[in-house]
PQR file with spaces between the fields and no chain letter, atoms N, CA, C, O and H, PARSE charges and radii, in Angstrom:
ATOM       1  N    MET     1      65.984   24.519  -19.318 -0.4000 1.5000
ATOM       2  CA   MET     1      66.817   23.520  -18.760 -0.0000 2.0000
ATOM       3  C    MET     1      68.028   23.123  -19.643  0.5500 1.7000
ATOM       4  O    MET     1      68.018   22.179  -20.433 -0.5500 1.4000
ATOM       5  N    PRO     2      69.008   23.905  -19.429 -0.5600 1.5000
ATOM       6  CA   PRO     2      70.271   23.728  -20.250  0.2800 2.0000
ATOM       7  C    PRO     2      70.917   22.368  -19.909  0.5500 1.7000
ATOM       8  O    PRO     2      71.069   22.033  -18.735 -0.5500 1.4000
ATOM       9  N    GLU     3      71.299   21.584  -20.947 -0.4000 1.5000
ATOM      10  CA   GLU     3      72.019   20.378  -20.728 -0.0000 2.0000
ATOM      11  C    GLU     3      73.498   20.719  -20.646  0.5500 1.7000
ATOM      12  O    GLU     3      74.087   21.377  -21.503 -0.5500 1.4000
ATOM      13  H    GLU     3      71.175   21.857  -21.902  0.4000 1.0000
ATOM      14  N    VAL     4      74.059   20.212  -19.530 -0.4000 1.5000
ATOM      15  CA   VAL     4      75.389   20.543  -19.202 -0.0000 2.0000
ATOM      16  C    VAL     4      76.337   19.406  -19.762  0.5500 1.7000
ATOM      17  O    VAL     4      77.430   19.696  -20.248 -0.5500 1.4000
ATOM      18  H    VAL     4      73.580   19.677  -18.834  0.4000 1.0000
ATOM      19  N    SER     5      75.871   18.068  -19.677 -0.4000 1.5000
ATOM      20  CA   SER     5      76.765   17.061  -20.108 -0.0000 2.0000
ATOM      21  C    SER     5      75.989   15.869  -20.553  0.5500 1.7000
ATOM      22  O    SER     5      74.909   15.605  -20.024 -0.5500 1.4000
ATOM      23  H    SER     5      74.983   17.832  -19.282  0.4000 1.0000
ATOM      24  N    ARG     6      76.517   15.109  -21.543 -0.4000 1.5000
ATOM      25  CA   ARG     6      75.966   13.881  -22.006 -0.0000 2.0000
ATOM      26  C    ARG     6      77.132   12.782  -22.199  0.5500 1.7000
ATOM      27  O    ARG     6      78.007   12.939  -23.051 -0.5500 1.4000
ATOM      28  H    ARG     6      77.394   15.323  -21.972  0.4000 1.0000
ATOM      29  N    PHE     7      77.089   11.766  -21.430 -0.4000 1.5000
ATOM      30  CA   PHE     7      78.120   10.812  -21.530 -0.0000 2.0000
ATOM      31  C    PHE     7      77.601    9.509  -21.158  0.5500 1.7000
ATOM      32  O    PHE     7      76.766    9.431  -20.257 -0.5500 1.4000
ATOM      33  H    PHE     7      76.379   11.638  -20.738  0.4000 1.0000
ATOM      34  N    TYR     8      78.055    8.391  -21.821 -0.4000 1.5000
ATOM      35  CA   TYR     8      77.683    6.985  -21.540 -0.0000 2.0000
ATOM      36  C    TYR     8      76.145    6.863  -21.362  0.5500 1.7000
ATOM      37  O    TYR     8      75.741    6.005  -20.578 -0.5500 1.4000
ATOM      38  H    TYR     8      78.733    8.455  -22.553  0.4000 1.0000
ATOM      39  N    GLY     9      75.252    7.645  -22.020 -0.4000 1.5000
ATOM      40  CA   GLY     9      73.848    7.647  -21.910 -0.0000 2.0000
ATOM      41  C    GLY     9      73.375    8.329  -20.651  0.5500 1.7000
ATOM      42  O    GLY     9      72.198    8.195  -20.314 -0.5500 1.4000
ATOM      43  H    GLY     9      75.580    8.342  -22.658  0.4000 1.0000
ATOM      44  N    ILE    10      74.154    9.001  -19.982 -0.4000 1.5000
ATOM      45  CA   ILE    10      73.739    9.959  -18.855 -0.0000 2.0000
ATOM      46  C    ILE    10      73.545   11.371  -19.276  0.5500 1.7000
ATOM      47  O    ILE    10      74.427   11.946  -19.913 -0.5500 1.4000
ATOM      48  H    ILE    10      75.110    9.110  -20.256  0.4000 1.0000
ATOM      49  N    ILE    11      72.505   11.920  -18.973 -0.4000 1.5000
ATOM      50  CA   ILE    11      72.185   13.253  -19.348 -0.0000 2.0000
ATOM      51  C    ILE    11      72.126   14.094  -18.108  0.5500 1.7000
ATOM      52  O    ILE    11      71.392   13.720  -17.193 -0.5500 1.4000
ATOM      53  H    ILE    11      71.788   11.453  -18.455  0.4000 1.0000
ATOM      54  N    VAL    12      72.855   15.236  -17.983 -0.4000 1.5000
ATOM      55  CA   VAL    12      72.835   16.065  -16.877 -0.0000 2.0000
ATOM      56  C    VAL    12      72.362   17.511  -17.216  0.5500 1.7000
ATOM      57  O    VAL    12      72.952   18.166  -18.075 -0.5500 1.4000
ATOM      58  H    VAL    12      73.451   15.540  -18.726  0.4000 1.0000
ATOM      59  N    ARG    13      71.279   18.006  -16.524 -0.4000 1.5000
ATOM      60  CA   ARG    13      70.862   19.373  -16.798 -0.0000 2.0000
ATOM      61  C    ARG    13      70.884   20.102  -15.536  0.5500 1.7000
ATOM      62  O    ARG    13      70.709   19.536  -14.457 -0.5500 1.4000
ATOM      63  H    ARG    13      70.800   17.474  -15.826  0.4000 1.0000
ATOM      64  N    ILE    14      71.108   21.417  -15.665 -0.4000 1.5000
ATOM      65  CA   ILE    14      71.320   22.321  -14.376 -0.0000 2.0000
ATOM      66  C    ILE    14      70.126   23.227  -14.344  0.5500 1.7000
ATOM      67  O    ILE    14      69.587   23.713  -15.338 -0.5500 1.4000
ATOM      68  H    ILE    14      71.250   21.876  -16.541  0.4000 1.0000
ATOM      69  N    PHE    15      69.777   23.398  -13.117 -0.4000 1.5000
ATOM      70  CA   PHE    15      68.671   24.418  -12.872 -0.0000 2.0000
ATOM      71  C    PHE    15      69.067   25.388  -11.667  0.5500 1.7000
ATOM      72  O    PHE    15      69.606   24.969  -10.642 -0.5500 1.4000
ATOM      73  H    PHE    15      70.214   23.003  -12.310  0.4000 1.0000
ATOM      74  N    THR    16      68.754   26.687  -11.887 -0.4000 1.5000
ATOM      75  CA   THR    16      69.216   27.655  -10.856 -0.0000 2.0000
ATOM      76  C    THR    16      68.035   28.351  -10.343  0.5500 1.7000
ATOM      77  O    THR    16      68.251   29.345   -9.650 -0.5500 1.4000
ATOM      78  H    THR    16      68.317   27.027  -12.720  0.4000 1.0000
ATOM      79  N    GLU    17      66.787   27.991  -10.568 -0.4000 1.5000
ATOM      80  CA   GLU    17      65.587   28.667  -10.078 -0.0000 2.0000
ATOM      81  C    GLU    17      65.674   28.692   -8.503  0.5500 1.7000
ATOM      82  O    GLU    17      65.858   27.672   -7.840 -0.5500 1.4000
ATOM      83  H    GLU    17      66.611   27.183  -11.131  0.4000 1.0000
ATOM      84  N    THR    18      65.525   29.953   -7.966 -0.4000 1.5000
ATOM      85  CA   THR    18      65.385   30.213   -6.499 -0.0000 2.0000
ATOM      86  C    THR    18      63.973   30.148   -5.930  0.5500 1.7000
ATOM      87  O    THR    18      63.809   30.040   -4.715 -0.5500 1.4000
ATOM      88  H    THR    18      65.376   30.783   -8.505  0.4000 1.0000
ATOM      89  N    GLN    19      63.020   30.207   -6.722 -0.4000 1.5000
ATOM      90  CA   GLN    19      61.607   30.240   -6.315 -0.0000 2.0000
ATOM      91  C    GLN    19      60.947   28.815   -6.773  0.5500 1.7000
ATOM      92  O    GLN    19      59.728   28.646   -6.741 -0.5500 1.4000
ATOM      93  H    GLN    19      63.154   30.295   -7.709  0.4000 1.0000
ATOM      94  N    GLY    20      61.734   27.950   -7.140 -0.4000 1.5000
ATOM      95  CA   GLY    20      61.180   26.583   -7.771 -0.0000 2.0000
ATOM      96  C    GLY    20      60.974   25.646   -6.521  0.5500 1.7000
ATOM      97  O    GLY    20      61.028   25.998   -5.342 -0.5500 1.4000
ATOM      98  H    GLY    20      62.725   28.087   -7.166  0.4000 1.0000
ATOM      99  N    ARG    21      60.723   24.370   -7.016 -0.4000 1.5000
ATOM     100  CA   ARG    21      60.488   23.391   -6.183 -0.0000 2.0000
ATOM     101  C    ARG    21      61.455   23.165   -5.181  0.5500 1.7000
ATOM     102  O    ARG    21      61.047   23.044   -4.026 -0.5500 1.4000
ATOM     103  H    ARG    21      60.679   24.084   -7.973  0.4000 1.0000
ATOM     104  N    HIS    22      62.820   23.075   -5.444 -0.4000 1.5000
ATOM     105  CA   HIS    22      63.819   22.660   -4.588 -0.0000 2.0000
ATOM     106  C    HIS    22      64.505   23.956   -3.952  0.5500 1.7000
ATOM     107  O    HIS    22      65.263   23.770   -3.000 -0.5500 1.4000
ATOM     108  H    HIS    22      63.152   23.173   -6.382  0.4000 1.0000
ATOM     109  N    HIS    23      64.310   25.135   -4.370 -0.4000 1.5000
ATOM     110  CA   HIS    23      64.748   26.415   -3.875 -0.0000 2.0000
ATOM     111  C    HIS    23      66.264   26.536   -3.913  0.5500 1.7000
ATOM     112  O    HIS    23      66.756   27.480   -3.295 -0.5500 1.4000
ATOM     113  H    HIS    23      63.694   25.286   -5.144  0.4000 1.0000
ATOM     114  N    LEU    24      67.056   25.702   -4.558 -0.4000 1.5000
ATOM     115  CA   LEU    24      68.462   25.708   -4.679 -0.0000 2.0000
ATOM     116  C    LEU    24      68.921   25.426   -5.957  0.5500 1.7000
ATOM     117  O    LEU    24      68.188   24.758   -6.686 -0.5500 1.4000
ATOM     118  H    LEU    24      66.656   24.936   -5.060  0.4000 1.0000
ATOM     119  N    PRO    25      70.120   25.854   -6.413 -0.5600 1.5000
ATOM     120  CA   PRO    25      70.651   25.460   -7.693  0.2800 2.0000
ATOM     121  C    PRO    25      70.814   23.810   -7.598  0.5500 1.7000
ATOM     122  O    PRO    25      71.258   23.268   -6.586 -0.5500 1.4000
ATOM     123  N    HIS    26      70.432   23.143   -8.683 -0.4000 1.5000
ATOM     124  CA   HIS    26      70.488   21.695   -8.601 -0.0000 2.0000
ATOM     125  C    HIS    26      70.546   21.162  -10.003  0.5500 1.7000
ATOM     126  O    HIS    26      70.284   21.888  -10.962 -0.5500 1.4000
ATOM     127  H    HIS    26      70.071   23.583   -9.505  0.4000 1.0000
ATOM     128  N    VAL    27      70.898   19.862  -10.135 -0.4000 1.5000
ATOM     129  CA   VAL    27      71.041   19.231  -11.395 -0.0000 2.0000
ATOM     130  C    VAL    27      70.076   17.980  -11.421  0.5500 1.7000
ATOM     131  O    VAL    27      69.930   17.256  -10.436 -0.5500 1.4000
ATOM     132  H    VAL    27      71.111   19.273   -9.355  0.4000 1.0000
ATOM     133  N    HIS    28      69.412   17.780  -12.656 -0.4000 1.5000
ATOM     134  CA   HIS    28      68.600   16.669  -12.867 -0.0000 2.0000
ATOM     135  C    HIS    28      69.551   15.635  -13.693  0.5500 1.7000
ATOM     136  O    HIS    28      70.188   16.015  -14.675 -0.5500 1.4000
ATOM     137  H    HIS    28      69.531   18.369  -13.456  0.4000 1.0000
ATOM     138  N    VAL    29      69.588   14.413  -13.253 -0.4000 1.5000
ATOM     139  CA   VAL    29      70.419   13.490  -13.985 -0.0000 2.0000
ATOM     140  C    VAL    29      69.492   12.283  -14.482  0.5500 1.7000
ATOM     141  O    VAL    29      68.778   11.661  -13.695 -0.5500 1.4000
ATOM     142  H    VAL    29      69.071   14.105  -12.455  0.4000 1.0000
ATOM     143  N    TYR    30      69.558   12.007  -15.823 -0.4000 1.5000
ATOM     144  CA   TYR    30      68.691   11.014  -16.300 -0.0000 2.0000
ATOM     145  C    TYR    30      69.553    9.882  -16.911  0.5500 1.7000
ATOM     146  O    TYR    30      70.572   10.160  -17.544 -0.5500 1.4000
ATOM     147  H    TYR    30      70.138   12.512  -16.462  0.4000 1.0000
ATOM     148  N    TYR    31      69.174    8.698  -16.736 -0.4000 1.5000
ATOM     149  CA   TYR    31      69.833    7.484  -17.259 -0.0000 2.0000
ATOM     150  C    TYR    31      68.822    6.390  -17.542  0.5500 1.7000
ATOM     151  O    TYR    31      68.330    5.765  -16.603 -0.5500 1.4000
ATOM     152  H    TYR    31      68.347    8.472  -16.222  0.4000 1.0000
ATOM     153  N    GLN    32      68.502    6.141  -18.761 -0.4000 1.5000
ATOM     154  CA   GLN    32      67.543    5.278  -19.164 -0.0000 2.0000
ATOM     155  C    GLN    32      66.230    5.668  -18.517  0.5500 1.7000
ATOM     156  O    GLN    32      65.746    6.785  -18.698 -0.5500 1.4000
ATOM     157  H    GLN    32      68.902    6.649  -19.525  0.4000 1.0000
ATOM     158  N    ALA    33      65.639    4.715  -17.740 -0.4000 1.5000
ATOM     159  CA   ALA    33      64.273    5.040  -17.018 -0.0000 2.0000
ATOM     160  C    ALA    33      64.549    5.534  -15.731  0.5500 1.7000
ATOM     161  O    ALA    33      63.561    5.717  -15.020 -0.5500 1.4000
ATOM     162  H    ALA    33      66.032    3.808  -17.594  0.4000 1.0000
ATOM     163  N    ASP    34      65.819    5.833  -15.189 -0.4000 1.5000
ATOM     164  CA   ASP    34      66.081    6.281  -13.813 -0.0000 2.0000
ATOM     165  C    ASP    34      66.292    7.776  -13.970  0.5500 1.7000
ATOM     166  O    ASP    34      66.780    8.330  -14.955 -0.5500 1.4000
ATOM     167  H    ASP    34      66.622    5.685  -15.766  0.4000 1.0000
ATOM     168  N    ARG    35      65.832    8.376  -12.802 -0.4000 1.5000
ATOM     169  CA   ARG    35      66.122    9.902  -12.679 -0.0000 2.0000
ATOM     170  C    ARG    35      66.480   10.208  -11.243  0.5500 1.7000
ATOM     171  O    ARG    35      66.019    9.571  -10.295 -0.5500 1.4000
ATOM     172  H    ARG    35      65.435    7.926  -12.001  0.4000 1.0000
ATOM     173  N    ALA    36      67.328   11.219  -11.131 -0.4000 1.5000
ATOM     174  CA   ALA    36      67.646   11.680   -9.752 -0.0000 2.0000
ATOM     175  C    ALA    36      67.858   13.135   -9.766  0.5500 1.7000
ATOM     176  O    ALA    36      68.170   13.657  -10.836 -0.5500 1.4000
ATOM     177  H    ALA    36      67.702   11.736  -11.900  0.4000 1.0000
ATOM     178  N    ILE    37      67.722   13.895   -8.649 -0.4000 1.5000
ATOM     179  CA   ILE    37      67.933   15.297   -8.533 -0.0000 2.0000
ATOM     180  C    ILE    37      68.868   15.534   -7.423  0.5500 1.7000
ATOM     181  O    ILE    37      68.638   15.073   -6.305 -0.5500 1.4000
ATOM     182  H    ILE    37      67.469   13.471   -7.779  0.4000 1.0000
ATOM     183  N    TYR    38      70.012   16.300   -7.713 -0.4000 1.5000
ATOM     184  CA   TYR    38      71.036   16.538   -6.663 -0.0000 2.0000
ATOM     185  C    TYR    38      71.203   18.022   -6.446  0.5500 1.7000
ATOM     186  O    TYR    38      71.284   18.787   -7.407 -0.5500 1.4000
ATOM     187  H    TYR    38      70.198   16.674   -8.622  0.4000 1.0000
ATOM     188  N    SER    39      71.257   18.450   -5.161 -0.4000 1.5000
ATOM     189  CA   SER    39      71.572   19.773   -4.922 -0.0000 2.0000
ATOM     190  C    SER    39      73.107   20.074   -5.220  0.5500 1.7000
ATOM     191  O    SER    39      73.877   19.124   -5.364 -0.5500 1.4000
ATOM     192  H    SER    39      71.191   17.828   -4.380  0.4000 1.0000
ATOM     193  N    LEU    40      73.520   21.271   -5.306 -0.4000 1.5000
ATOM     194  CA   LEU    40      74.882   21.562   -5.699 -0.0000 2.0000
ATOM     195  C    LEU    40      75.649   21.961   -4.448  0.5500 1.7000
ATOM     196  O    LEU    40      76.850   21.701   -4.368 -0.5500 1.4000
ATOM     197  H    LEU    40      72.895   22.043   -5.190  0.4000 1.0000
ATOM     198  N    ASP    41      75.013   22.571   -3.485 -0.4000 1.5000
ATOM     199  CA   ASP    41      75.799   23.110   -2.332 -0.0000 2.0000
ATOM     200  C    ASP    41      74.907   22.965   -1.025  0.5500 1.7000
ATOM     201  O    ASP    41      74.079   23.821   -0.713 -0.5500 1.4000
ATOM     202  H    ASP    41      74.037   22.782   -3.550  0.4000 1.0000
ATOM     203  N    PRO    42      75.122   21.916   -0.353 -0.5600 1.5000
ATOM     204  CA   PRO    42      76.091   20.751   -0.461  0.2800 2.0000
ATOM     205  C    PRO    42      75.646   19.906   -1.592  0.5500 1.7000
ATOM     206  O    PRO    42      74.503   20.010   -2.037 -0.5500 1.4000
ATOM     207  N    ILE    43      76.510   19.077   -2.069 -0.4000 1.5000
ATOM     208  CA   ILE    43      76.064   17.945   -3.053 -0.0000 2.0000
ATOM     209  C    ILE    43      75.455   16.894   -2.329  0.5500 1.7000
ATOM     210  O    ILE    43      76.118   16.241   -1.523 -0.5500 1.4000
ATOM     211  H    ILE    43      77.438   18.993   -1.707  0.4000 1.0000
ATOM     212  N    GLU    44      74.171   16.647   -2.553 -0.4000 1.5000
ATOM     213  CA   GLU    44      73.395   15.614   -1.957 -0.0000 2.0000
ATOM     214  C    GLU    44      72.211   15.258   -2.687  0.5500 1.7000
ATOM     215  O    GLU    44      71.594   16.130   -3.299 -0.5500 1.4000
ATOM     216  H    GLU    44      73.632   17.177   -3.208  0.4000 1.0000
ATOM     217  N    LEU    45      71.834   14.058   -2.681 -0.4000 1.5000
ATOM     218  CA   LEU    45      70.593   13.519   -3.370 -0.0000 2.0000
ATOM     219  C    LEU    45      69.358   14.088   -2.741  0.5500 1.7000
ATOM     220  O    LEU    45      69.046   13.906   -1.564 -0.5500 1.4000
ATOM     221  H    LEU    45      72.336   13.350   -2.184  0.4000 1.0000
ATOM     222  N    LEU    46      68.648   14.824   -3.655 -0.4000 1.5000
ATOM     223  CA   LEU    46      67.244   15.330   -3.141 -0.0000 2.0000
ATOM     224  C    LEU    46      66.157   14.394   -3.314  0.5500 1.7000
ATOM     225  O    LEU    46      65.315   14.254   -2.428 -0.5500 1.4000
ATOM     226  H    LEU    46      68.901   14.971   -4.611  0.4000 1.0000
ATOM     227  N    THR    47      66.113   13.658   -4.538 -0.4000 1.5000
ATOM     228  CA   THR    47      65.049   12.732   -4.746 -0.0000 2.0000
ATOM     229  C    THR    47      65.467   11.882   -5.923  0.5500 1.7000
ATOM     230  O    THR    47      66.297   12.278   -6.741 -0.5500 1.4000
ATOM     231  H    THR    47      66.798   13.772   -5.259  0.4000 1.0000
ATOM     232  N    GLY    48      64.884   10.722   -5.988 -0.4000 1.5000
ATOM     233  CA   GLY    48      65.110    9.717   -7.124 -0.0000 2.0000
ATOM     234  C    GLY    48      66.389    8.790   -6.828  0.5500 1.7000
ATOM     235  O    GLY    48      66.952    8.751   -5.734 -0.5500 1.4000
ATOM     236  H    GLY    48      64.210   10.400   -5.323  0.4000 1.0000
ATOM     237  N    SER    49      66.736    8.109   -7.872 -0.4000 1.5000
ATOM     238  CA   SER    49      67.892    7.199   -7.645 -0.0000 2.0000
ATOM     239  C    SER    49      68.403    6.816   -8.975  0.5500 1.7000
ATOM     240  O    SER    49      67.665    6.875   -9.959 -0.5500 1.4000
ATOM     241  H    SER    49      66.279    8.141   -8.760  0.4000 1.0000
ATOM     242  N    LEU    50      69.631    6.426   -9.053 -0.4000 1.5000
ATOM     243  CA   LEU    50      70.334    5.940  -10.252 -0.0000 2.0000
ATOM     244  C    LEU    50      70.909    4.598   -9.903  0.5500 1.7000
ATOM     245  O    LEU    50      71.176    4.316   -8.735 -0.5500 1.4000
ATOM     246  H    LEU    50      70.230    6.378   -8.254  0.4000 1.0000
ATOM     247  N    PRO    51      71.124    3.677  -11.004 -0.5600 1.5000
ATOM     248  CA   PRO    51      71.857    2.501  -10.657  0.2800 2.0000
ATOM     249  C    PRO    51      73.198    2.668  -10.369  0.5500 1.7000
ATOM     250  O    PRO    51      73.793    3.650  -10.812 -0.5500 1.4000
ATOM     251  N    LYS    52      73.811    1.761   -9.619 -0.4000 1.5000
ATOM     252  CA   LYS    52      75.261    1.940   -9.256 -0.0000 2.0000
ATOM     253  C    LYS    52      76.176    1.665  -10.413  0.5500 1.7000
ATOM     254  O    LYS    52      77.313    2.134  -10.384 -0.5500 1.4000
ATOM     255  H    LYS    52      73.328    0.962   -9.259  0.4000 1.0000
ATOM     256  N    ARG    53      75.780    0.954  -11.412 -0.4000 1.5000
ATOM     257  CA   ARG    53      76.608    0.747  -12.674 -0.0000 2.0000
ATOM     258  C    ARG    53      75.725    0.678  -13.822  0.5500 1.7000
ATOM     259  O    ARG    53      76.191    0.513  -14.950 -0.5500 1.4000
ATOM     260  H    ARG    53      74.856    0.572  -11.436  0.4000 1.0000
């Protein structure tokens, strides 16, 4: 799980597995105790949530 970016306490990791849980390229985003997973094409929230600010 390569880390793509780290800023303001937010960590973004990219995954490209095609046989995995989400079957699409996606990113995991971590911020403190919150986590979310977003697909890349189209960009949409798959699971989890992050605070607005």
